[in-house]
C-alpha positions in Angstrom: 0.0 0.0 0.0 1.5 3.4 -1.0 2.7 5.4 2.0 2.5 2.5 4.5 5.4 2.1 6.8 6.1 -0.1 9.9 7.0 -3.5 8.3 10.6 -3.3 9.5 9.5 -2.4 13.0 7.0 -5.2 13.1 9.5 -7.8 11.8 12.4 -6.6 13.9 10.4 -6.5 17.2 9.1 -10.0 16.5 5.9 -9.2 18.4 3.4 -8.9 15.6 1.9 -11.0 12.8 1.9 -9.4 9.4 -0.6 -10.7 6.8 -2.1 -9.5 3.5 1.2 -8.7 1.8 0.5 -11.3 -0.9 -2.9 -9.8 -1.6 -2.7 -6.0 -1.7 -4.1 -3.5 -1.2 -5.0 -4.7 2.4 -2.4 -4.8 5.2 -3.2 -6.3 8.6 -1.0 -6.2 11.7 -1.9 -8.2 14.8 0.0 -7.9 18.0 0.6 -11.3 19.5 1.0 -12.0 23.2 4.5 -12.5 24.6 5.2 -16.1 25.7 6.6 -14.9 29.0 3.6 -12.7 29.7 5.5 -9.4 29.5 3.9 -6.4 27.8 4.8 -5.4 24.3 3.8 -2.8 21.7 4.3 -1.9 18.1 3.7 1.4 16.2 2.2 1.2 12.8 2.0 4.2 10.3 -0.2 4.4 7.2 0.0 7.7 5.3 -0.6 10.4 7.9 -2.1 8.1 10.5 -0.1 6.5 13.2 -1.4 3.9 15.6 0.1 2.1 18.5 -0.9 -1.5 19.2 -0.4 -2.1 22.9 -2.3 -5.2 24.0 -2.5 -8.8 22.7 -4.6 -9.3 19.6 -5.1 -5.7 19.0 -5.3 -5.3 15.2 -4.6 -2.6 12.7 -6.1 -2.9 9.2 -5.3 -0.6 6.3 -7.0 -0.8 3.0 -6.5 1.4 0.0 -9.1 4.1 -0.2 -10.4 3.5 3.3 -9.6 5.0 6.7 -7.3 2.6 8.8 -9.2 0.6 11.4 -8.2 -0.7 14.8 -10.1 -3.4 16.6 -9.5 -6.5 18.7 -9.1 -9.7 16.8 -10.5 -13.1 18.0 -7.5 -15.3 19.1 -9.1 -18.5 17.7 -9.8 -16.9 14.4 -6.2 -15.6 14.1 -4.8 -19.0 15.0 -7.0 -20.6 12.3 -6.5 -18.0 9.6 -2.7 -17.9 9.9 -2.1 -21.5 10.9 0.5 -22.0 8.1 2.5 -19.1 9.5 2.4 -20.4 13.0 3.3 -23.9 11.8 6.6 -22.7 10.3 7.8 -20.7 13.3 11.2 -21.7 14.5 11.3 -23.5 17.8 11.8 -21.5 21.0 15.4 -21.0 22.1 16.4 -23.5 24.8 19.0 -22.8 27.5 20.9 -25.4 29.5 23.5 -24.9 32.3 26.2 -27.4 33.4 28.5 -27.0 36.4 32.2 -27.6 37.0 34.4 -28.7 39.8 36.6 -26.2 41.5 39.8 -25.0 39.7 39.2 -27.7 37.0 37.7 -27.9 33.6 35.9 -31.1 34.5 32.1 -31.3 34.8 30.5 -32.2 38.1 29.0 -35.7 38.2 25.5 -34.4 38.2 26.1 -32.3 35.1 27.7 -35.2 33.3 24.6 -37.3 33.9 22.3 -34.5 32.6 24.2 -34.1 29.3 22.0 -36.6 27.5 19.1 -34.2 27.6 21.3 -31.5 25.9 22.3 -34.0 23.2 18.7 -34.9 22.6 17.4 -31.3 22.4 20.2 -30.2 20.1 19.6 -33.2 17.8 15.9 -32.4 17.6 16.8 -28.9 16.3 19.2 -29.7 13.5 19.1 -26.2 12.1 19.7 -24.3 15.3 22.8 -22.3 16.2 24.5 -23.3 19.4 26.3 -20.8 21.7 28.4 -22.3 24.4 29.5 -19.7 27.1 32.0 -20.6 29.8 32.0 -18.8 33.3 34.0 -19.0 36.5 33.7 -18.0 40.1 35.7 -15.0 41.4 38.7 -16.9 42.7 41.8 -15.9 40.8 42.8 -13.1 38.5 40.9 -12.0 35.4 43.3 -13.5 32.9 43.4 -17.0 34.4 39.6 -17.0 34.7 39.2 -16.0 31.1 41.4 -18.8 30.1 39.6 -21.3 32.4 36.1 -20.3 31.2 37.1 -20.7 27.6 38.6 -24.2 28.4 35.3 -25.2 29.9 33.3 -24.0 26.9 35.6 -25.8 24.5 35.3 -29.0 26.6 31.5 -28.8 26.3 31.8 -28.2 22.5 34.0 -31.2 22.2 31.5 -33.3 24.2 28.7 -32.2 21.9 30.6 -32.9 18.7 31.7 -36.3 19.9 28.2 -37.4 20.9 26.6 -40.1 18.7 23.5 -37.9 18.1 25.6 -35.1 16.7 27.7 -37.4 14.5 24.5 -39.1 13.2 22.9 -35.7 12.3 26.3 -34.4 10.9 26.1 -31.2 12.9 28.8 -28.9 11.5 31.5 -27.5 13.8 30.8 -23.9 12.7 27.3 -24.1 14.2 28.8 -24.1 17.7 30.1 -20.8 18.9 32.4 -20.9 21.9 32.8 -17.9 24.3 34.7 -17.5 27.6 33.4 -14.8 30.0 35.6 -15.5 33.0 34.2 -14.1 36.2 32.0 -11.5 34.4 28.3 -12.1 34.3 28.1 -14.0 37.6 25.0 -16.1 38.1 25.3 -15.4 41.8 26.9 -12.0 42.6 29.8 -12.3 45.1 32.8 -10.4 46.2 36.2 -11.1 44.7 37.9 -14.4 45.6 34.7 -16.2 46.6 34.3 -19.9 45.8 30.7 -20.1 44.5 29.9 -23.4 42.8 26.9 -22.0 40.9 29.2 -19.5 39.1 31.5 -22.3 37.8 29.3 -23.1 34.8 28.8 -23.3 31.1 25.6 -22.1 29.5 24.4 -23.7 26.3 21.9 -21.8 24.2 20.1 -23.4 21.3 18.5 -20.9 19.0 
């Protein structure tokens, strides 16, 4: 539709459903609820008219030659009308955390036992990117902790790559990004030189 703007905002914010592009001159924007229940909003502009959608399923409809309309869409009708779009949505990101022994790169026994769930989840999302981020507690200097956190992250990447599920699905190495954060981004804030087991961790994000 001539003069319509807001497509980039809608797509970038990832909070609205855009429909009608394949059948101009009608454009329809529906604000979807956030999965975590948090509030969201998107601003849509058509010609000289600007409208903010600020609650779930509020809808903006713009048709050539008509005044833009705002109403509340029926959730069931939206789910049915745009089912093909919902069906091809990528899976939700998944986050896992494994923990390490003190001053070592080795996983705790509990984390080793839980690794099978990480293998299975990653194998079920063969197109996902995997970010492996290592962390330490605050014992030691910055440089040594940076090195240790990276070693931990690299160990987890190696474990992933050597798993039978990853080999079977031929997961490429470049899909796994490794980062070492040292004693930055503590899970449990502490003073310096504190041995906190919950900070000695690696976070694995599938997205």
